[in-house]
C-alpha positions as CSV (number, residue, x, y, z in Angstrom):
1,X,0.0,0.0,-0.1
2,X,1.3,3.5,-0.7
3,X,2.1,5.4,2.3
4,X,0.5,8.9,2.1
5,X,2.7,10.1,4.9
6,X,5.4,10.0,2.2
7,X,3.3,12.6,0.1
8,X,3.4,10.1,-2.9
9,X,0.3,11.6,-4.6
10,X,0.5,10.0,-8.1
11,X,-1.9,7.0,-8.1
12,X,-2.8,7.4,-4.2
13,X,-6.4,6.1,-3.8
14,X,-8.4,8.7,-1.8
15,X,-11.9,9.0,-0.6
16,X,-13.2,12.4,0.0
17,X,-16.1,12.6,2.5
18,X,-18.2,15.7,1.6
19,X,-18.3,18.0,-1.4
20,X,-18.7,21.3,0.3
21,X,-16.0,24.0,-0.2
22,X,-13.4,22.1,1.8
23,X,-14.2,18.8,0.0
24,X,-14.0,20.4,-3.4
25,X,-10.6,22.1,-2.7
26,X,-9.2,18.8,-1.4
27,X,-10.3,16.6,-4.3
28,X,-9.2,19.3,-6.7
29,X,-5.7,19.5,-5.4
30,X,-5.4,15.8,-5.2
31,X,-6.6,15.2,-8.8
32,X,-4.1,17.8,-10.1
33,X,-1.3,15.5,-8.5
34,X,-2.5,12.3,-10.0
35,X,-4.5,10.9,-7.3
36,X,-7.5,8.6,-7.8
37,X,-10.2,10.4,-5.8
38,X,-13.8,8.8,-5.1
39,X,-16.1,11.6,-3.6
40,X,-19.2,10.7,-1.3
41,X,-21.9,12.8,-0.2
42,X,-25.4,11.7,1.1
43,X,-26.9,14.7,-1.0
44,X,-26.4,16.5,-4.2
45,X,-28.4,19.5,-2.7
46,X,-27.6,23.2,-3.4
47,X,-24.1,23.7,-5.2
48,X,-22.9,20.1,-4.6
49,X,-24.2,18.9,-7.9
50,X,-22.4,21.6,-9.6
51,X,-19.1,20.9,-7.8
52,X,-19.5,17.3,-8.6
53,X,-19.8,17.9,-12.4
54,X,-16.7,20.0,-12.4
55,X,-14.7,17.5,-10.5
56,X,-16.1,14.7,-12.5
57,X,-14.8,16.5,-15.4
58,X,-11.4,16.5,-13.9
59,X,-11.4,12.6,-13.4
60,X,-13.1,12.1,-9.9
61,X,-15.6,9.3,-9.2
62,X,-18.6,11.3,-7.7
63,X,-21.3,9.2,-5.7
64,X,-24.4,11.0,-4.4
65,X,-26.8,9.2,-2.1
66,X,-27.1,7.6,1.3
67,X,-26.0,4.1,0.0
68,X,-22.5,5.6,-0.7
69,X,-22.0,6.7,2.8
70,X,-23.0,3.5,4.7
71,X,-19.4,2.4,4.5
72,X,-16.2,3.2,3.2
73,X,-16.0,2.6,-0.4
74,X,-13.1,1.2,-2.5
75,X,-11.3,3.2,-5.0
76,X,-11.0,1.7,-8.3
77,X,-11.7,-1.7,-7.0
78,X,-9.1,-1.5,-4.4
79,X,-9.0,-0.5,-0.6
80,X,-8.6,3.2,0.0
81,X,-5.4,4.4,1.2
82,X,-6.4,7.7,2.5
83,X,-9.8,9.6,3.8
84,X,-10.2,13.3,3.7
85,X,-13.0,14.5,6.0
86,X,-15.1,17.5,5.5
87,X,-16.3,19.5,8.5
88,X,-19.3,17.7,10.2
89,X,-18.1,14.1,9.1
90,X,-17.4,12.9,12.7
91,X,-15.8,9.4,13.8
92,X,-19.3,8.0,14.2
93,X,-20.0,8.3,10.5
94,X,-19.7,4.8,8.8
95,X,-17.2,6.1,6.3
96,X,-14.9,7.6,8.9
97,X,-15.2,4.5,11.4
98,X,-14.4,2.2,8.5
99,X,-11.2,4.0,7.7
100,X,-10.0,4.0,11.4
101,X,-11.0,0.5,11.8
102,X,-8.8,-0.4,8.9
103,X,-6.0,1.9,9.9
104,X,-6.3,4.0,7.1
105,X,-5.2,7.7,7.8
106,X,-7.9,10.2,8.2
107,X,-7.0,13.9,7.4
108,X,-8.8,17.2,7.5
109,X,-8.2,19.9,4.9
110,X,-5.7,21.5,7.1
111,X,-3.4,18.4,7.2
112,X,-3.5,18.3,3.5
113,X,-2.9,21.9,3.0
114,X,0.2,21.6,5.3
115,X,1.6,18.6,3.3
116,X,1.1,20.5,0.0
117,X,3.0,23.6,1.1
118,X,5.6,24.7,-1.6
119,X,8.9,22.9,-0.8
120,X,10.9,26.3,-1.1
121,X,10.1,29.0,1.6
122,X,6.8,27.9,2.3
123,X,4.7,30.7,4.2
124,X,4.7,30.1,8.0
125,X,1.4,29.7,9.8
126,X,0.1,31.6,12.6
127,X,-2.7,29.5,14.0
128,X,-5.8,30.2,15.9
129,X,-8.5,28.4,17.6
130,X,-11.1,28.6,20.3
131,X,-14.7,28.5,21.1
132,X,-15.3,32.3,20.0
133,X,-13.4,34.9,18.1
134,X,-11.2,32.9,15.5
135,X,-12.3,34.7,12.5
136,X,-12.1,38.2,14.1
137,X,-8.8,37.6,15.5
138,X,-7.5,35.9,12.2
139,X,-8.6,39.1,10.3
140,X,-7.0,41.5,12.7
141,X,-3.9,39.6,12.5
142,X,-3.9,39.8,8.8
143,X,-4.3,43.7,8.8
144,X,-1.3,43.9,11.2
145,X,0.9,41.7,8.8
146,X,-0.3,43.7,6.0
147,X,0.7,47.0,7.9
148,X,4.2,45.4,8.5
149,X,4.7,45.1,4.6
150,X,4.0,41.3,4.3
151,X,1.8,39.7,1.7
152,X,-0.7,38.0,3.9
153,X,-4.2,36.8,4.2
154,X,-6.4,35.3,6.8
155,X,-7.8,31.8,5.9
156,X,-9.9,28.7,7.0
157,X,-13.0,30.7,8.0
158,X,-16.3,29.4,6.9
159,X,-16.5,30.0,3.4
160,X,-12.8,30.1,2.6
161,X,-10.4,27.4,1.5
162,X,-7.0,27.0,3.5
163,X,-5.9,25.0,0.4
164,X,-6.4,27.7,-1.9
165,X,-4.2,30.2,0.3
166,X,-1.5,27.6,0.5
167,X,-1.4,27.0,-3.1
168,X,-2.1,30.5,-4.4
169,X,-0.4,31.3,-7.7
170,X,1.3,34.5,-6.0
171,X,2.5,32.9,-2.7
172,X,1.8,34.5,0.5
173,X,4.6,35.5,2.9
174,X,2.7,34.3,6.1
175,X,-0.9,33.0,6.8
176,X,-3.2,33.9,9.6
177,X,-5.0,30.5,9.8
178,X,-8.2,29.9,11.8
179,X,-8.4,26.3,12.7
180,X,-11.7,24.6,14.3
181,X,-11.5,21.7,16.7
182,X,-12.6,19.4,13.9
183,X,-9.8,20.5,11.7
184,X,-7.2,20.1,14.5
185,X,-8.7,16.6,15.4
186,X,-7.8,15.3,11.9
187,X,-4.4,17.1,11.5
188,X,-1.2,15.8,13.3
189,X,1.9,17.1,11.5
190,X,1.3,21.0,11.6
191,X,4.2,23.1,12.8
192,X,2.9,26.7,13.4
193,X,5.3,29.4,14.0
194,X,2.9,30.8,16.7
195,X,-0.3,29.7,18.0
196,X,-3.1,30.7,20.3
197,X,-6.3,29.1,21.9
198,X,-8.5,32.2,22.6
199,X,-11.0,30.6,24.9
200,X,-12.6,27.3,25.7
201,X,-16.4,27.2,26.2
202,X,-18.0,25.6,29.1
203,X,-17.8,21.8,28.9
204,X,-15.8,22.0,25.8
205,X,-12.2,21.0,25.4
206,X,-12.2,18.9,22.4
207,X,-8.8,19.0,20.5
208,X,-8.1,22.5,21.0
209,X,-4.8,21.7,22.5
210,X,-3.5,20.4,19.2
211,X,-3.2,24.0,18.2
212,X,0.0,24.2,20.3
213,X,1.9,21.0,19.2
214,X,5.0,21.4,17.5
215,X,4.7,25.4,18.0
216,X,8.1,27.0,17.0
217,X,8.3,30.4,18.8
218,X,5.2,31.2,20.8
219,X,2.3,29.5,22.5
220,X,-0.3,32.3,23.3
221,X,-2.9,31.7,25.9
222,X,-5.8,33.6,27.5
223,X,-4.9,34.6,31.2
224,X,-8.6,34.9,32.1
225,X,-9.4,31.4,30.8
226,X,-7.2,28.8,32.8
227,X,-8.2,26.1,30.4
228,X,-6.1,27.6,27.7
229,X,-2.9,27.9,29.8
230,X,-3.3,24.2,30.8
231,X,-3.5,23.3,27.2
232,X,-0.1,25.0,26.7
233,X,1.4,23.2,29.8
234,X,0.3,19.6,28.3
235,X,1.5,20.4,24.6
236,X,4.6,18.9,23.0
237,X,6.2,22.0,21.4
238,X,9.5,22.8,19.7
239,X,12.2,23.5,22.3
240,X,12.6,27.2,22.8
241,X,8.8,28.0,22.1
242,X,7.6,30.4,24.8
243,X,4.4,30.6,26.7
244,X,2.8,34.0,26.2
245,X,-0.2,35.2,27.9
246,X,-2.8,38.0,27.0
247,X,-5.0,39.8,29.5
248,X,-7.4,42.5,29.7
249,X,-5.4,43.7,32.8
250,X,-2.0,45.1,33.5
251,X,0.4,42.6,31.8
252,X,3.0,40.7,33.8
253,X,6.4,39.7,32.1
254,X,6.0,37.5,29.2
255,X,2.6,38.9,28.7
256,X,0.4,41.5,26.5
257,X,-2.2,43.5,28.2
258,X,-3.7,46.8,29.0
259,X,-2.3,49.6,31.1
260,X,-5.3,51.9,31.3
261,X,-6.3,52.4,27.8
262,X,-3.0,51.3,26.3
263,X,-2.4,48.0,24.7
264,X,1.1,47.0,25.8
265,X,3.7,44.2,25.1
266,X,6.0,42.9,28.1
267,X,6.7,39.6,25.9
268,X,8.7,40.7,22.8
269,X,10.7,43.4,24.0
270,X,14.4,43.1,25.1
271,X,14.1,44.8,28.6
272,X,10.6,43.3,29.4
273,X,11.3,43.0,33.0
274,X,11.3,46.8,33.4
275,X,9.6,48.0,30.1
276,X,7.0,47.6,27.6
277,X,6.1,48.5,23.9
278,X,3.0,50.4,23.2
279,X,0.9,48.9,20.6
280,X,-2.0,51.3,20.1
281,X,-5.2,52.1,22.5
282,X,-8.5,50.8,23.0
283,X,-9.7,53.4,20.6
284,X,-7.5,51.9,17.9
285,X,-9.5,48.6,18.2
286,X,-12.5,49.2,15.8
287,X,-14.8,46.5,16.4
288,X,-18.2,47.4,14.7
289,X,-17.8,49.8,12.0
290,X,-19.7,52.7,13.6
291,X,-18.8,52.5,17.2
292,X,-19.5,49.3,19.1
293,X,-16.6,48.8,21.4
294,X,-17.0,45.3,22.8
295,X,-14.5,44.2,25.6
296,X,-13.9,40.7,24.1
297,X,-12.8,42.2,21.0
298,X,-10.1,44.1,22.8
299,X,-8.9,40.6,24.0
300,X,-9.0,39.4,20.3
301,X,-6.7,42.5,19.5
302,X,-4.4,41.6,22.1
303,X,-4.3,37.9,20.9
304,X,-3.7,39.0,17.3
305,X,-1.0,41.4,18.3
306,X,0.7,38.5,20.3
307,X,0.9,36.4,17.2
308,X,2.1,39.3,15.1
309,X,4.7,40.2,17.6
310,X,5.9,36.5,17.6
311,X,6.2,36.9,13.8
312,X,8.3,40.1,14.1
313,X,5.7,42.7,13.2
314,X,6.7,46.2,14.6
315,X,4.7,47.9,17.4
316,X,3.6,50.6,14.8
317,X,2.4,48.2,12.5
318,X,0.3,46.4,15.1
319,X,-1.3,49.8,15.7
320,X,-1.7,50.8,12.1
321,X,-3.2,47.2,11.4
322,X,-5.9,47.7,14.3
323,X,-6.9,51.2,12.8
324,X,-7.3,49.9,9.3
325,X,-9.2,46.7,10.4
326,X,-12.8,46.6,9.6
327,X,-15.1,44.0,11.3
328,X,-16.2,40.8,9.3
329,X,-20.0,41.0,8.8
330,X,-22.7,39.7,11.2
331,X,-20.3,40.1,14.4
332,X,-21.6,42.9,16.5
333,X,-21.9,45.2,13.5
334,X,-23.8,48.4,14.3
335,X,-26.2,48.8,11.3
336,X,-27.6,52.3,12.2
337,X,-28.7,54.6,15.0
338,X,-32.3,55.7,15.0
339,X,-33.8,57.9,17.6
340,X,-31.1,57.1,20.1
341,X,-31.6,53.4,19.5
342,X,-28.8,51.2,18.0
343,X,-29.4,48.4,15.8
344,X,-26.7,45.7,16.1
345,X,-26.3,42.5,13.8
346,X,-24.7,39.7,15.7
347,X,-26.1,37.1,13.7
348,X,-23.0,35.1,13.8
349,X,-23.8,34.4,17.6
350,X,-25.3,30.8,17.3
351,X,-24.3,29.3,20.6
352,X,-24.9,30.6,24.2
353,X,-21.2,31.3,24.6
354,X,-21.2,33.7,21.6
355,X,-24.5,35.3,22.5
356,X,-23.1,36.1,26.2
357,X,-20.4,38.1,24.4
358,X,-22.9,40.2,22.5
359,X,-25.4,40.7,25.8
360,X,-22.4,41.6,27.9
361,X,-21.4,44.5,25.5
362,X,-24.5,46.8,26.1
363,X,-26.2,48.1,28.9
364,X,-29.8,47.8,27.9
365,X,-30.8,45.3,25.4
366,X,-33.9,44.5,23.2
367,X,-32.9,41.0,22.2
368,X,-34.2,39.1,19.2
369,X,-33.3,35.5,19.5
370,X,-34.6,31.9,18.8
371,X,-34.8,29.3,16.0
372,X,-34.6,25.7,15.5
373,X,-32.7,22.7,17.2
374,X,-30.8,22.5,20.4
375,X,-28.6,25.6,21.5
376,X,-24.9,24.7,22.2
377,X,-23.9,25.9,25.5
378,X,-25.6,26.9,28.8
379,X,-28.5,29.0,27.7
380,X,-29.9,29.2,31.3
381,X,-26.7,30.6,32.7
382,X,-26.5,33.2,30.1
383,X,-30.0,34.3,30.6
384,X,-29.6,34.5,34.3
385,X,-26.4,36.4,34.2
386,X,-27.8,39.2,31.7
387,X,-31.3,39.2,32.9
388,X,-31.0,42.9,34.3
389,X,-29.7,44.1,30.9
390,X,-32.9,42.9,29.1
391,X,-35.4,45.6,28.3
392,X,-37.5,43.2,26.1
393,X,-37.1,39.9,24.0
394,X,-38.6,39.1,20.6
395,X,-38.6,35.4,19.9
396,X,-38.1,33.9,16.4
397,X,-40.2,31.0,15.6
398,X,-38.6,27.4,15.8
399,X,-38.8,24.2,17.8
400,X,-35.7,25.3,19.9
401,X,-37.4,28.6,21.1
402,X,-39.3,27.1,23.7
403,X,-36.0,26.5,25.7
404,X,-35.1,30.3,25.6
405,X,-38.8,31.0,26.7
406,X,-38.5,28.7,29.6
407,X,-35.1,30.2,30.7
408,X,-36.6,33.8,30.4
409,X,-39.6,32.8,32.5
410,X,-37.3,31.4,35.1
411,X,-34.6,34.1,35.2
412,X,-36.1,37.3,33.7
413,X,-40.0,37.0,34.6
414,X,-40.5,40.6,34.5
415,X,-39.0,41.3,31.0
416,X,-41.6,41.8,28.1
417,X,-41.5,38.8,25.8
418,X,-43.2,39.0,22.4
419,X,-43.4,36.6,19.5
420,X,-42.4,37.2,15.8
421,X,-45.3,35.8,14.1
422,X,-46.0,35.3,10.3
423,X,-48.5,33.4,8.5
424,X,-47.6,29.7,8.3
425,X,-46.1,28.8,4.7
426,X,-44.7,25.3,5.5
427,X,-42.7,23.6,8.3
428,X,-40.4,26.6,8.7
429,X,-41.6,30.3,7.6
430,X,-39.4,32.3,5.4
431,X,-36.7,34.1,6.9
432,X,-37.5,37.5,5.5
433,X,-41.0,38.0,6.8
434,X,-40.0,36.5,10.2
435,X,-37.4,39.0,10.8
436,X,-39.2,42.0,9.4
437,X,-41.8,41.1,12.1
438,X,-39.2,40.8,14.9
439,X,-37.9,44.1,13.8
440,X,-41.5,45.6,14.0
441,X,-41.9,44.2,17.6
442,X,-38.4,45.4,18.6
443,X,-39.1,48.9,17.3
444,X,-42.0,49.0,19.5
445,X,-40.2,47.9,22.5
446,X,-37.0,50.0,22.3
447,X,-36.6,53.1,24.2
448,X,-33.6,55.8,23.7
449,X,-30.4,54.3,25.0
450,X,-31.4,50.7,24.1
451,X,-29.6,48.5,21.7
452,X,-31.8,46.2,19.6
453,X,-29.4,43.0,19.5
454,X,-30.2,40.5,16.6
455,X,-28.3,37.5,18.4
456,X,-30.2,34.3,17.5
457,X,-28.3,32.1,19.9
458,X,-29.8,29.1,18.0
459,X,-28.0,27.5,14.8
460,X,-29.3,28.5,11.4
461,X,-32.0,26.1,10.1
462,X,-30.2,23.0,8.3
463,X,-28.8,23.8,5.0
464,X,-28.9,27.6,5.5
465,X,-25.9,30.0,6.3
466,X,-26.2,32.2,9.4
467,X,-25.4,35.1,7.2
468,X,-29.0,34.7,5.6
469,X,-30.7,35.7,8.9
470,X,-28.1,38.5,9.2
471,X,-28.9,40.0,5.7
472,X,-32.5,39.9,6.3
473,X,-32.1,41.7,9.6
474,X,-29.9,44.4,7.9
475,X,-32.5,44.8,5.1
476,X,-35.4,45.1,7.5
477,X,-33.5,47.7,9.7
478,X,-32.6,49.7,6.7
479,X,-36.3,49.7,5.4
480,X,-37.5,50.5,8.9
481,X,-40.6,49.4,10.7
482,X,-43.7,49.7,8.6
């Protein structure tokens, strides 16, 4: 059997599970290198069919349907030698379980991307994981690197392909790489220059610790989250790699933090026992376009600065990067201010941990939330913690919303709660009229000084990106209540 660990791609028999953005990029790269590729997916819905047609033209064997994911398939009549898994393909799935039982290597896109880096002067990786804030930190880091004169990009976020960044025809100098716990679970040979775990949500540890394995220069951790420091202590790193903390308080030696409103570095300066480098101010952290300054994004900025400084970015470039940073959509974005009421889109908040960050950013909130399925995280604890900040709640329809309604009745019984209702059109109402109804209700509740926060807390309905709800909210706010 060919050993994929030797990177002998020509003729290698590979199964790719899932034909989303990640699976497509992996299959495309392997086909280009002469591998024999079978792609399986239980559905050809959405853009999967179109991707399948493209890959079939390139020589892939495309198999759609539940019968093709009931077991690990053969490739050209022989056993597979490598399985590439897309996000969501857990080890309980028969395809993955079959590969593990047979001793066949299982990789995520990150592992393949690392192995396909150019042989000459490959771009170092600065890697980021955690429960919340990965995309924001990665994009902040990319702006700092660019301000320092590097050709850099942030990659690995939902909707982007790490492989495309690694194999870009105009090579990057350095990559800011977001890695989920899933990507880390199926990656073993990554060797980042510097790495960070931003935070670990309640009852969640997963494979976040793998972010630190084989780190060369700096393992960055969150001083306020003891779990991240523990992960650093447990990691096998390259000799000489340092543990670097970031904190919302005054930094100790080998940390970055805040002195009043100044971001300071006491880790990457020659005389760190007695001095610090100024990296900018809190006002340089632009976290929501028109002015929402959330505390957790100051921490994201310090984490990004830690990685940038480990790479060698100057303090001035860190500051300039922050000043030029513009937030990703749907993450505490202030859409507009109307009659002293702020309308904020945080539709990327699809778990309790993420929703807590948004609720904690404002003094008086009209909260639009709800949806389908089970909310990840401790919803009860979040409602209890921020009940006093709630001026009102508008509930979106969905089978999961009952859990939020019950939590509100237990911990915020005096807060007015309304339903965003629309005529039934099927199992799930259409997004746009639902969100417009919610905006109507919120406008009636909001008073000067309030923030109307669209933070659904529940995942988007299956097959629908969270951004669809955010776009519908932005449009409804722009048009104004009827």
